[in-house]
C-alpha positions in Angstrom: 6.7 10.9 -18.3 6.0 10.8 -14.5 2.5 10.2 -13.3 0.8 9.8 -10.0 -2.2 8.6 -8.0 -4.4 11.4 -6.5 -6.5 10.5 -3.4 -9.3 12.6 -2.2 -8.8 14.3 1.0 -12.5 15.2 1.7 -13.2 11.5 2.4 -11.5 8.3 2.7 -12.4 6.7 -0.6 -11.1 3.3 -1.7 -10.3 2.7 -5.2 -8.6 -0.1 -7.2 -5.3 0.3 -9.0 -6.1 -0.7 -12.6 -3.7 -2.8 -14.7 -0.5 -0.7 -15.0 2.9 -0.5 -16.3 5.7 0.2 -14.2 5.5 3.9 -14.1 1.6 4.5 -14.7 -0.7 5.5 -12.0 -4.3 6.6 -11.7 -6.4 9.2 -10.2 -9.0 8.6 -7.4 -12.3 10.4 -7.4 -15.5 10.1 -5.4 -17.1 8.7 -8.6 -15.0 5.6 -8.4 -16.2 4.6 -4.9 -16.0 0.8 -4.6 -17.4 0.0 -1.2 -20.7 0.8 0.8 -18.6 1.9 3.7 -16.0 4.5 3.1 -13.9 3.6 5.9 -14.8 -0.2 5.9 -10.9 -1.0 5.7 -9.7 1.8 8.0 -12.2 2.1 10.8 -11.3 0.2 14.1 -13.2 -3.0 14.9 -16.3 -2.7 17.1 -14.6 -3.4 20.4 -11.8 -0.9 19.5 -9.1 -3.6 19.5 -7.5 -2.5 16.5 -7.8 -2.0 12.7 -10.0 -4.0 10.5 -7.7 -4.7 7.6 -4.2 -5.9 6.7 -2.1 -3.7 4.5 0.7 -1.2 4.2 0.7 2.4 5.4 3.2 4.7 3.7 4.0 8.3 3.2 2.5 10.0 0.1 4.7 11.5 -2.4 2.8 14.7 -3.0 0.2 17.2 -2.0 -2.1 17.7 -4.8 -4.7 20.5 -5.2 -7.5 20.6 -7.9 -7.8 23.9 -9.6 -10.6 25.0 -11.8 -9.8 27.7 -14.4 -13.0 29.2 -15.5 -14.7 32.1 -17.5 -18.3 33.3 -17.4 -18.2 35.8 -20.2 -21.5 35.5 -22.2 -20.0 34.8 -25.5 -18.6 31.3 -25.9 -15.7 32.1 -28.0 -14.6 35.0 -25.9 -15.2 32.8 -22.7 -12.8 30.1 -24.1 -10.1 32.6 -25.0 -10.2 34.2 -21.6 -10.1 30.8 -19.9 -7.0 29.5 -21.7 -5.2 32.8 -21.6 -5.5 32.5 -17.7 -4.6 28.9 -17.8 -1.3 29.9 -19.8 -0.5 32.5 -17.0 -1.2 29.8 -14.6 1.3 27.5 -16.1 3.8 30.6 -16.2 3.6 31.3 -12.7 3.8 27.7 -11.6 6.8 27.1 -13.3 8.5 30.2 -11.8 7.4 29.0 -8.3 8.4 25.3 -8.7 4.7 24.0 -8.7 3.9 21.2 -10.9 0.6 21.5 -13.0 -0.8 18.1 -14.2 -4.3 17.0 -15.5 -6.3 14.0 -16.4 -9.3 11.9 -15.3 -7.5 8.9 -14.3 -3.8 9.3 -15.4 -2.3 12.6 -14.5 0.2 14.1 -17.0 2.0 17.4 -17.1 0.2 20.3 -18.6 2.1 22.6 -21.0 1.6 25.7 -23.1 1.8 23.4 -26.0 -0.9 20.9 -24.9 -3.1 22.9 -22.6 -5.9 23.5 -25.4 -6.5 19.8 -25.5 -7.8 19.6 -22.0 -11.6 18.9 -22.0 -13.7 22.1 -21.6 -16.7 21.5 -19.2 -19.6 23.5 -18.1 -19.2 25.5 -14.8 -21.6 25.9 -11.8 -23.2 28.8 -13.2 -24.9 29.5 -16.6 -22.6 30.7 -19.4 -19.7 29.3 -17.6 -16.8 27.0 -18.9 -13.8 25.6 -17.1 -11.0 23.2 -17.2 -9.6 21.2 -14.3 -6.1 20.8 -13.5 -4.1 20.0 -10.4 -1.3 21.7 -8.5 1.3 19.1 -7.4 3.9 19.7 -4.7 6.2 17.1 -3.2 6.0 16.1 0.4 9.3 17.1 1.7 11.1 17.6 5.2 10.3 15.9 8.4 7.0 17.6 8.9 4.9 18.3 5.8 1.9 20.3 6.4 -1.3 20.2 4.5 -2.6 23.6 5.8 0.5 25.3 4.8 0.6 23.8 1.4 -3.1 24.8 0.8 -2.1 28.3 1.9 0.7 28.4 -0.4 -1.6 27.3 -3.3 -4.0 29.9 -2.3 -1.4 32.6 -2.5 -0.3 31.3 -5.9 -3.7 31.5 -7.2 -4.2 35.0 -6.1 -1.1 36.0 -8.0 -2.1 34.7 -11.5 -3.6 37.6 -13.7 -7.1 37.2 -14.9 -8.3 38.0 -18.5 -11.8 39.5 -18.9 -14.2 37.5 -16.4 -11.8 34.6 -16.1 -11.2 33.2 -12.4 -9.7 30.2 -10.6 -11.4 28.1 -7.9 -9.4 26.1 -5.5 -10.4 22.6 -4.4 -9.4 20.5 -1.4 -5.7 19.7 -1.1 -5.3 15.9 -1.1 -2.5 13.3 -1.5 -0.6 11.8 -4.5 1.4 8.5 -4.6 3.6 7.2 -7.5 3.3 3.6 -8.9 1.5 2.0 -6.0 1.8 -1.5 -7.7 5.3 -1.5 -6.3 3.8 -2.1 -2.9 2.0 -5.1 -3.7 4.6 -7.6 -2.4 4.9 -5.7 0.8 1.0 -5.9 1.3 1.0 -9.7 0.4 3.8 -10.2 2.9 1.7 -8.4 5.6 -1.3 -10.7 4.9 1.0 -13.9 5.0 2.5 -13.0 8.2 -0.9 -12.2 9.9 -2.5 -15.2 8.6 0.4 -17.6 9.7 0.3 -16.0 13.2 -3.4 -16.9 13.5 -2.6 -20.4 12.3 0.1 -20.9 15.0 -2.5 -20.2 17.6 -4.0 -23.5 16.8 -0.8 -25.5 17.1 1.7 -26.9 14.6 -0.8 -29.4 13.0 -2.8 -26.5 11.5 -2.1 -24.4 8.4 -3.5 -21.5 6.5 -5.1 -21.1 3.0 -5.3 -17.5 1.6 -7.6 -16.6 -1.4 -7.8 -13.2 -3.2 -4.3 -12.2 -3.5 -4.4 -11.8 -7.2 -7.1 -9.2 -6.9 -6.9 -5.4 -7.1 -4.7 -3.4 -5.1 -6.7 -0.5 -3.2 -5.8 2.6 -1.5 -7.2 5.0 0.8 -5.9 8.2 2.6 -5.2 7.2 6.3 -3.8 10.4 7.6 -3.1 14.0 6.7 0.3 12.7 4.9 0.0 8.9 4.6 -1.8 6.2 2.4 -3.1 2.7 3.4 -2.8 0.1 0.7 -4.4 -3.3 0.8 -5.8 -6.1 -1.3 -9.2 -7.8 -0.4 -8.6 -11.4 0.6 -9.9 -14.0 2.9 -8.1 -16.8 4.7 -9.0 -20.1 6.4 -7.3 -22.3 9.1 -7.6 -25.9 8.9 -5.6 -29.1 9.9 -2.8 -29.9 7.5 
């Protein structure tokens, strides 16, 4: 079962990859912010000489858009049935248009007609309103994937989903998704080693480098409209051999 990582597009938010198996991934949300400065690892240094972190930038695998399927009918049971009926229509429409619908708090998994009623029902933004959150997932394909065009596609898709009673769908900001980020850990470590050794060589052949922190969490942030930056918090010191 394929899972992915979701990266918030509204702000560059770093989050660690939790211990995962080969195909597992996690979802990143603003609630999991781990640094006081959102762009601490992406912003240029003070004198503008370059980036402030060592890591790997790669193209994301998906555009991912949060969708909130809701109903504000006063009676709870009617509201719940309206909501899930519209969710069912959403799944049917998405399947016809080649759009994947996934859901989850940290791990995203496919939503189907068989499991959709297992999704958590939460309160909406108004009184007597409930909703479920899902995500529309579209692979990044072609030479020039465009988040704006993808967002427009999702908006048109949502407009075509038939409503039941007082049900409706709110559309969130389109972000990025990436599969199995742990597969890039070795590449990140390689970049760190190369950079640290390059600094050590500046002091001459009698100096070596010591690196700590490489066993720590792998972090990720959105770095552009279509790219993700992955890094490990670490430190290195240079001393005579």
